[in-house]
C-alpha positions in Angstrom: 0.0 0.0 0.0 1.0 3.6 -0.5 0.9 6.5 2.0 -0.8 9.8 2.5 1.0 12.5 4.4 -0.7 14.4 7.1 1.0 17.7 7.9 1.5 18.4 11.6 1.2 21.8 13.3 4.8 22.6 12.4 5.3 23.2 8.7 7.4 20.6 7.0 6.8 17.7 9.5 4.9 15.0 7.6 3.5 11.9 9.3 3.3 8.7 7.4 -0.1 7.0 7.3 -1.1 3.9 5.3 -3.4 4.8 2.5 -3.0 5.5 -1.2 -0.2 7.1 -3.2 -0.1 10.9 -3.2 -1.0 12.0 -6.8 -3.2 14.8 -5.7 -6.5 15.2 -7.6 -5.3 14.5 -11.2 -7.0 11.8 -13.1 -4.9 11.1 -16.3 -8.0 9.6 -18.0 -9.8 12.9 -17.9 -7.1 15.5 -18.6 -6.0 14.6 -22.1 -8.7 16.7 -23.8 -8.0 19.8 -21.7 -4.9 22.0 -22.4 -3.7 23.3 -19.1 -0.7 25.6 -19.0 1.6 24.5 -16.2 2.1 26.9 -13.3 4.5 26.7 -10.4 3.5 24.3 -7.6 4.3 27.0 -5.0 1.3 29.3 -4.6 3.6 32.0 -3.4 6.0 31.7 -6.4 7.6 34.9 -7.5 6.5 36.6 -10.7 9.7 35.9 -12.5 9.4 32.2 -11.4 6.0 32.2 -13.1 7.6 33.7 -16.2 10.2 30.9 -16.3 7.4 28.2 -15.9 5.5 29.9 -18.8 8.7 29.9 -20.9 9.2 26.2 -20.3 5.6 25.5 -21.3 5.7 27.8 -24.3 6.1 26.6 -27.9 9.0 27.9 -29.9 11.8 25.4 -29.6 13.5 22.7 -27.6 15.8 24.2 -24.9 19.3 22.7 -25.1 21.3 22.5 -21.8 24.4 21.0 -20.3 25.7 20.1 -16.9 28.5 22.4 -15.7 29.1 23.8 -19.2 31.4 26.6 -18.1 33.1 25.2 -15.0 34.0 21.7 -16.2 35.9 20.4 -19.2 38.1 17.5 -20.2 40.8 19.4 -18.2 39.2 20.6 -14.9 36.1 20.3 -12.8 34.7 22.5 -10.0 33.0 25.9 -9.7 35.8 28.0 -11.2 35.1 29.3 -14.7 36.9 27.5 -17.6 36.6 27.5 -21.3 33.4 25.8 -22.6 33.9 22.7 -24.7 30.2 23.1 -25.7 30.6 26.7 -26.9 33.9 26.0 -28.6 32.3 23.6 -31.0 28.7 24.6 -31.0 27.0 27.6 -32.6 26.3 29.1 -29.2 26.5 28.2 -25.5 23.5 26.2 -24.0 20.4 28.0 -22.9 20.3 26.0 -19.6 23.2 25.2 -17.4 23.2 22.8 -14.4 25.5 23.1 -11.5 26.5 20.7 -8.7 25.5 21.8 -5.1 28.0 19.5 -3.5 30.8 21.5 -5.2 30.1 24.2 -2.7 31.8 22.2 0.0 33.8 19.8 -2.2 36.6 19.4 0.3 34.3 18.5 3.2 34.2 15.1 4.9 30.4 15.3 5.3 27.5 16.6 3.3 26.3 18.3 6.5 29.2 20.8 6.6 27.1 24.0 6.8 30.0 26.4 7.2 31.8 25.1 4.1 28.6 25.0 2.1 28.0 28.7 3.1 31.6 29.5 2.2 31.3 28.1 -1.3 28.0 29.9 -2.1 29.6 33.1 -3.5 31.0 31.3 -6.6 27.7 29.7 -7.4 25.9 33.0 -6.8 28.0 34.8 -9.4 27.5 32.0 -11.9 23.7 32.2 -11.4 23.7 36.0 -11.7 25.7 35.9 -14.9 23.3 33.4 -16.4 20.3 35.6 -15.4 21.9 38.5 -17.3 22.1 36.4 -20.4 18.6 34.9 -20.1 20.0 31.4 -19.5 18.2 29.1 -17.1 19.9 27.4 -14.1 19.3 24.0 -12.6 21.0 22.7 -9.5 21.6 18.9 -8.9 22.7 17.6 -5.5 24.9 14.5 -5.3 24.9 14.0 -1.5 28.0 12.1 -0.7 28.6 9.6 2.1 30.9 10.6 5.0 34.6 10.0 4.5 37.6 9.8 6.8 39.7 12.3 4.8 38.7 15.1 2.5 41.0 13.7 -0.2 39.1 10.3 -0.2 37.0 9.8 -3.3 33.3 10.7 -3.1 31.0 7.7 -2.6 27.2 7.4 -2.7 26.3 3.8 -2.6 24.1 2.4 0.2 26.8 0.1 1.5 29.2 3.1 1.7 27.0 4.8 4.3 24.5 2.4 5.8 23.4 5.0 8.3 22.1 7.2 5.5 18.5 6.0 5.0 15.8 8.4 4.0 13.7 7.6 7.0 16.4 9.1 9.2 15.9 12.4 7.5 12.3 12.7 8.7 11.3 14.8 11.7 8.9 12.0 12.6 9.3 8.4 11.3 6.5 5.9 10.8 7.2 4.6 14.3 6.9 8.1 15.8 10.6 8.5 16.5 12.7 11.4 15.3 15.0 10.6 12.4 18.6 10.4 13.5 19.7 12.8 10.7 16.7 15.1 10.6 18.3 17.9 12.6 21.4 18.1 10.4 19.3 17.7 7.2 17.0 20.6 8.2 20.0 22.7 9.0 21.3 22.1 5.5 18.0 22.9 4.0 18.0 26.2 5.9 21.4 26.9 4.4 20.1 26.1 1.0 17.1 28.5 1.4 19.4 31.2 2.8 21.7 30.9 -0.3 18.7 31.0 -2.7 17.7 34.3 -1.0 21.0 35.8 -2.1 20.4 34.8 -5.8 19.2 38.3 -6.9 19.5 40.0 -10.3 20.8 43.5 -10.9 17.4 44.9 -10.1 17.3 43.1 -6.7 14.7 40.5 -7.8 15.2 36.9 -6.8 16.5 34.6 -9.6 14.5 31.4 -10.2 16.4 28.1 -10.3 15.4 24.5 -10.7 16.3 22.1 -7.9 16.9 18.4 -8.7 17.7 16.5 -5.4 17.3 12.7 -4.8 17.5 12.0 -8.6 17.8 8.6 -10.2 16.0 7.1 -7.2 14.7 4.2 -9.3 18.3 2.8 -9.4 20.2 1.3 -6.5 23.6 3.1 -6.8 22.7 6.1 -4.6 21.8 5.7 -0.9 18.5 7.6 -1.6 17.5 5.0 -4.3 14.8 2.4 -4.5 16.0 0.5 -1.5 14.1 3.2 0.4 10.3 2.7 0.8 8.3 4.9 -1.7 6.2 6.2 1.2 9.4 7.4 2.9 10.8 9.0 -0.3 7.5 10.9 -0.7 7.5 12.1 2.9 11.1 13.3 2.7 10.5 15.1 -0.5 7.4 16.9 0.8 9.2 17.8 4.1 12.1 19.2 2.1 10.0 21.4 -0.2 7.9 22.7 2.7 11.0 23.5 4.7 12.6 25.5 2.0 9.3 27.3 1.2 8.8 28.1 4.9 12.2 29.8 4.9 11.0 32.2 2.2 12.5 30.6 -0.9 9.7 30.9 -3.5 11.8 31.0 -6.6 12.5 27.2 -6.7 11.1 24.9 -9.3 11.4 21.3 -8.1 12.5 18.6 -10.5 11.4 15.0 -10.0 13.8 12.7 -11.9 13.8 8.9 -12.2 16.5 7.0 -14.0 15.4 5.0 -17.1 11.7 5.0 -16.2 10.8 2.2 -18.6 13.7 -0.1 -17.8 12.0 -3.5 -17.1 14.9 -4.7 -14.9 14.7 -1.7 -12.6 10.9 -1.6 -12.5 10.7 -5.3 -11.6 12.9 -4.6 -8.6 10.8 -1.8 -7.2 11.9 1.1 -9.4 8.5 2.2 -10.8 8.7 5.9 -10.5 5.0 6.6 -10.1 5.1 5.0 -6.6 7.6 7.6 -5.5 5.8 10.7 -7.0 5.3 13.1 -4.1 2.3 14.9 -5.6 1.5 17.8 -7.8 1.8 20.4 -5.0 5.5 19.7 -4.6 6.8 19.1 -8.2 7.2 21.4 -11.1 9.2 19.5 -13.7 9.1 15.7 -14.4 12.2 14.5 -16.1 14.3 11.4 -16.6 18.0 10.4 -17.0 19.2 7.9 -19.6 22.6 7.2 -20.9 23.7 5.4 -24.1 25.8 2.4 -23.0 26.6 1.7 -26.6 25.0 -1.8 -26.3 22.2 -1.3 -28.8 19.4 -0.6 -26.3 19.4 3.2 -26.2 17.0 4.0 -29.0 14.1 1.8 -27.9 14.5 2.7 -24.2 14.8 6.4 -25.0 11.6 6.3 -27.1 9.7 4.5 -24.4 10.9 6.9 -21.7 9.8 9.9 -23.8 6.4 8.4 -24.2 5.8 7.5 -20.6 7.3 10.6 -18.9 5.7 12.9 -21.5 2.3 11.4 -20.9 2.7 11.4 -17.1 3.9 15.1 -17.1 1.0 16.1 -19.3 -1.6 14.4 -17.2 -0.2 16.2 -14.1 0.2 19.5 -15.9 3.9 19.6 -15.4 6.9 20.4 -17.5 8.6 17.4 -19.2 12.3 17.3 -19.5 15.3 15.0 -20.3 17.4 16.0 -17.4 20.5 14.0 -18.2 21.5 12.2 -21.4 24.7 11.3 -23.2 27.1 8.9 -24.8 30.5 8.9 -23.1 32.9 9.6 -26.0 35.9 9.1 -23.7 34.9 5.6 -22.8 33.3 4.4 -26.1 35.4 6.5 -28.5 34.6 9.4 -30.7 33.8 7.0 -33.6 31.3 5.0 -31.6 28.3 6.7 -33.3 29.1 9.6 -35.6 25.5 10.8 -35.9 24.5 10.3 -32.2 23.6 14.0 -31.5 21.4 14.6 -34.5 19.9 11.1 -34.9 19.9 9.3 -31.6 19.4 12.2 -29.1 17.7 15.2 -30.9 15.6 13.6 -33.6 13.3 11.7 -31.2 12.6 14.9 -29.3 12.1 17.1 -32.4 10.4 14.8 -34.8 8.0 12.6 -32.8 4.7 13.5 -31.0 6.1 12.1 -27.7 9.3 14.1 -28.0 7.5 17.3 -28.8 6.0 17.3 -25.3 9.4 18.0 -23.8 10.6 21.5 -22.9 14.4 20.8 -22.6 17.1 18.3 -22.9 20.4 18.5 -20.9 23.6 16.8 -22.0 25.9 15.5 -19.3 29.3 17.2 -18.7 32.8 16.9 -19.9 35.3 16.3 -17.0 38.8 14.9 -16.8 37.3 11.4 -16.4 34.4 11.6 -18.8 33.5 13.2 -22.1 29.9 13.8 -23.4 30.6 16.7 -25.8 33.1 16.4 -28.6 36.0 18.6 -29.2 37.4 20.1 -32.4 39.3 17.4 -34.2 36.9 14.6 -33.1 35.9 14.0 -36.7 32.4 13.2 -37.8 30.8 13.3 -34.3 32.2 16.8 -33.8 30.6 17.9 -37.0 27.4 16.2 -36.0 27.3 18.1 -32.8 27.9 21.4 -34.6 25.1 20.6 -37.0 22.7 19.9 -34.1 23.4 23.2 -32.5 22.6 25.0 -35.7 19.2 23.5 -35.9 16.7 26.4 -35.6 14.3 24.2 -33.6 16.8 24.3 -30.7 17.0 27.1 -28.2 20.5 28.1 -27.3 22.1 31.2 -25.7 22.2 33.3 -28.8 20.2 36.3 -27.7 17.0 35.1 -29.4 15.1 34.5 -26.2 15.2 35.7 -22.6 13.9 32.7 -20.6 13.0 34.9 -17.6 10.8 37.4 -19.4 7.1 37.2 -19.9 6.4 34.9 -22.9 5.1 37.7 -25.1 8.2 39.8 -24.5 10.8 37.0 -24.6 12.3 37.5 -28.1 15.0 40.0 -28.9 17.5 39.2 -26.1 17.7 39.3 -22.3 15.8 42.0 -20.4 17.1 43.9 -17.4 
């Protein structure tokens, strides 16, 4: 059975009760005939946040993004600016850039290092402000690492690397009525997050909207927040998280719910059906998915199935649909692995099928010293294919054609103040 969440007297303290899954009032069988423009799930969302939601819902092209486009390359990785492999080869930089929240305290031994998190916020703040000036959207993903003995130890995330990290321990009140062992530290980190978001303001002093993508790829088992956690608990932690951040005054966040390979039969058969984890329409704005091409012949069919299922689910719930991570690792599989991968395998299903045209954006994964998802000049046919893709007028890039923070009717002609 699923669970319904009863909110206690204190905002952000859900209590788990056996009942039915939290999908709010949406009935997918009755919504298909009614076109509803998605609006932010936060009733107190700022005006600019509502503009961003409208931009994501508006026709006029598929937004192309990348993880850490201007702070990570085949040479370096972090939050310091570096030359963009994407912009070097493409016709323009991406129109959406995702950054990693854990980089704010990259040298910390614990994800709960509030002081280090606060100390790293200035770099991220300047990156966000610069993107706002250019009309480029920002998304923030959060890889919450396990504790480690030394700051120089490699980051780990698997359940067996930190057995104490279970989602139920993040709850202020668990199903048995006890306080979660990590709930105090977790809430303190959420308070730091909300405080940082409050400092994300543009040159006119208005808060800058960002997308937040925590607890992603939960349908897999490689992260401690994955499917080994009960879906009821996942939903409860998500709702508590969103309510906590809102209660601290952060009303410019758009929350991204993101399973891994949502139609993968192996994962679904082992408890990875994403719908069971869905926390409800009042706490989600974007429904996306991650899928990578393992160069084993399964990507095309799986990608098409994911587009169909996530697109239909997002539409039924009046949410934005997105491909939040996708890619073929050219460093691992070689630049000759699939010379037309970008135009044919990745972009065409989004641009040329009814299922794909439901999606607002697609985000490529990053280049880093240990991985490579965007080609470089000299990489032959796949580099030319990438360049051809970025010149497709159906894609939205950072080329001054569209300010993604402006009201939809005023969005053409470059960024506004």
